[in-house]
C-alpha positions as CSV (number, residue, x, y, z in Angstrom):
1,G,13.3,-4.7,-12.4
2,L,14.4,-2.9,-9.3
3,F,11.5,-4.0,-7.1
4,V,11.4,-7.7,-7.8
5,D,13.8,-10.6,-7.3
6,A,16.6,-10.7,-9.9
7,A,15.4,-14.1,-11.0
8,H,12.2,-12.4,-12.3
9,S,13.4,-9.1,-13.5
10,D,13.0,-10.1,-17.1
11,L,9.2,-10.1,-16.3
12,A,9.2,-6.7,-14.5
13,F,7.2,-5.0,-17.4
14,E,4.7,-7.8,-18.0
15,E,1.2,-7.7,-16.7
16,C,1.6,-10.2,-14.0
17,S,2.2,-10.4,-10.2
18,L,5.7,-11.1,-9.3
19,P,7.2,-12.8,-6.1
20,I,9.4,-10.7,-3.8
21,A,11.2,-11.7,-0.5
22,C,9.2,-13.0,2.5
23,G,6.8,-14.9,0.3
24,Q,5.1,-11.7,-0.8
25,I,4.4,-10.3,-4.2
26,V,4.3,-7.1,-6.2
27,A,0.8,-6.9,-7.7
28,R,0.2,-6.8,-11.3
29,P,0.5,-3.2,-12.8
30,S,-3.3,-3.0,-13.6
31,S,-4.2,-3.9,-10.0
32,V,-1.9,-1.1,-8.7
33,A,-3.3,1.3,-11.3
34,R,-6.9,0.5,-10.0
35,L,-5.9,1.0,-6.5
36,L,-4.2,4.3,-7.2
37,W,-7.1,5.5,-9.4
38,A,-9.5,4.8,-6.5
39,L,-7.3,6.7,-4.1
40,K,-7.7,9.9,-6.1
41,V,-4.6,11.6,-5.0
42,D,-4.5,15.3,-6.0
43,R,-0.9,16.6,-5.7
44,A,-2.3,20.2,-5.3
45,R,-4.4,19.1,-2.2
46,T,-2.9,15.8,-1.0
47,D,-0.1,16.3,1.4
48,S,0.1,13.0,3.2
49,V,-0.4,9.3,2.2
50,L,0.0,6.2,4.2
51,L,0.8,3.0,2.4
52,V,-0.3,0.0,4.5
53,G,1.9,-3.1,3.2
54,A,4.9,-1.2,1.6
55,G,6.5,-4.5,0.2
56,S,9.6,-3.7,-1.7
57,G,8.6,-0.1,-2.3
58,Y,7.1,-0.2,-5.8
59,V,4.0,1.6,-4.8
60,L,5.9,3.9,-2.4
61,A,7.9,5.1,-5.4
62,L,4.7,5.7,-7.4
63,L,3.0,7.5,-4.5
64,S,6.2,9.5,-3.9
65,G,5.5,11.4,-7.3
66,M,1.9,12.0,-6.4
67,A,1.9,13.3,-2.8
68,S,4.1,15.7,-0.8
69,H,5.0,13.1,1.7
70,V,4.4,9.3,1.9
71,W,4.7,7.0,5.0
72,G,4.9,3.3,4.5
73,V,4.4,0.4,7.1
74,E,5.5,-3.1,6.5
75,R,5.5,-6.1,8.8
76,Y,8.6,-7.6,7.3
77,G,12.0,-6.1,8.3
78,R,13.8,-7.5,5.2
79,L,11.1,-5.7,2.9
80,V,11.5,-2.5,4.9
81,A,15.4,-2.7,4.3
82,D,14.8,-3.4,0.5
83,A,12.3,-0.5,0.1
84,R,14.6,1.9,2.0
85,E,17.4,0.8,-0.5
86,H,15.2,1.4,-3.4
87,M,14.3,4.7,-2.3
88,D,17.9,5.6,-1.9
89,T,18.8,4.2,-5.3
90,L,16.1,6.3,-6.9
91,D,17.0,9.4,-4.7
92,I,13.5,9.5,-3.4
93,N,13.5,11.6,-0.2
94,N,9.8,12.3,0.6
95,V,9.1,8.7,1.8
96,A,9.5,7.2,5.4
97,I,9.1,3.5,6.1
98,R,8.5,1.8,9.4
99,H,8.8,-1.9,10.4
100,C,5.6,-2.5,12.3
101,D,2.2,-4.2,12.4
102,P,0.6,-2.8,9.3
103,H,-2.7,-3.0,10.9
104,Q,-1.8,-0.3,13.4
105,G,-0.8,2.3,10.7
106,W,1.5,5.1,11.8
107,K,-0.3,7.0,14.6
108,D,2.3,9.6,15.4
109,A,2.4,10.8,11.7
110,A,-1.5,10.9,11.4
111,P,-3.7,12.4,10.2
112,F,-3.5,11.3,6.6
113,D,-5.2,12.8,3.5
114,R,-5.1,9.3,1.9
115,I,-4.5,5.8,3.2
116,L,-3.9,2.9,0.8
117,V,-4.1,-0.7,2.1
118,A,-2.0,-2.7,-0.4
119,G,-3.2,-6.2,0.6
120,A,-6.6,-7.7,0.9
121,V,-8.3,-7.5,4.2
122,S,-11.7,-9.1,5.4
123,E,-12.6,-5.8,6.9
124,V,-10.8,-2.3,7.2
125,P,-9.0,-2.0,10.5
126,E,-10.8,0.6,12.6
127,G,-7.5,2.0,13.8
128,L,-6.7,2.9,10.1
129,L,-9.8,4.9,9.7
130,E,-9.1,6.8,12.8
131,Q,-5.9,8.0,11.2
132,L,-7.6,9.8,8.4
133,A,-7.9,13.6,8.1
134,P,-11.5,15.1,8.1
135,E,-11.6,15.2,4.3
136,G,-9.5,12.0,4.0
137,A,-10.1,8.7,2.1
138,L,-8.9,5.2,2.6
139,V,-8.7,2.5,-0.2
140,A,-8.6,-1.1,0.6
141,C,-9.2,-4.3,-1.3
142,V,-11.8,-6.2,0.8
143,Q,-12.3,-9.9,0.6
144,T,-16.0,-10.7,0.7
145,A,-17.5,-14.0,2.2
146,N,-17.8,-15.5,-1.3
147,G,-14.1,-15.1,-1.9
148,R,-14.3,-12.2,-4.3
149,Q,-12.4,-9.0,-3.7
150,R,-13.7,-5.4,-4.1
151,I,-12.0,-2.1,-3.9
152,Q,-13.6,-0.1,-1.2
153,R,-13.0,3.6,-1.0
154,Q,-14.2,5.0,2.5
155,M,-14.2,8.7,3.3
156,A,-13.6,10.0,6.8
157,N,-17.2,11.2,6.9
158,G,-18.4,7.4,6.3
159,E,-19.4,7.7,2.7
160,Q,-18.3,4.6,0.7
161,E,-17.8,3.5,-2.9
162,E,-17.0,0.0,-4.1
163,W,-15.8,-1.5,-7.4
164,L,-15.2,-5.2,-8.3
165,M,-11.6,-6.3,-8.3
166,P,-11.0,-8.4,-11.2
167,D,-7.5,-9.7,-9.9
168,V,-6.8,-11.2,-6.5
169,L,-4.4,-9.4,-4.0
170,A,-2.4,-11.3,-1.3
171,P,-3.8,-10.8,2.1
172,L,-2.4,-8.2,4.4
173,M,-1.3,-10.1,7.4
174,A,-1.4,-8.5,10.9
175,G,1.5,-8.3,13.4
176,K,5.2,-7.4,13.0
177,S,7.3,-10.2,11.6
178,R,10.1,-11.2,13.9
179,A,11.9,-13.7,11.7
180,L,12.2,-11.9,8.4
């Protein structure tokens, strides 16, 4: 229940999306598992992962055990503060979090072996693809014209794979929030 609002902590282990601060959600566990499976992180070969849309830190914490170092970007300052507090509580020290426009990624820490976009996008921001290492891969949930969502895995060399996303993820909004 660490990553969700106290009012919903009794549902933290249920198969459902839960609200967090700033009108955002923690996606249902099966959705997170699908995205992480598509990311194909290999601890022996994956040194760096960028999480776009860090939220309250749930996926950051999971990735911290899968990669040498994880960078997270989040548009809401309140969520950045929450995520940092959660990483401190769990004594996770291979994660860095930045308050910025998530569509811009983290250029000064690039290139990344893997990039995970944690919210739905209509198309993958080109600037994120430019931050991939030569053998890197980016995973995003792409919203199609008919309203369906697909998990898209795009390699730095342009190869792509797609899978139907049975659940719906919240959109990944652009811009740095100034109010929250």
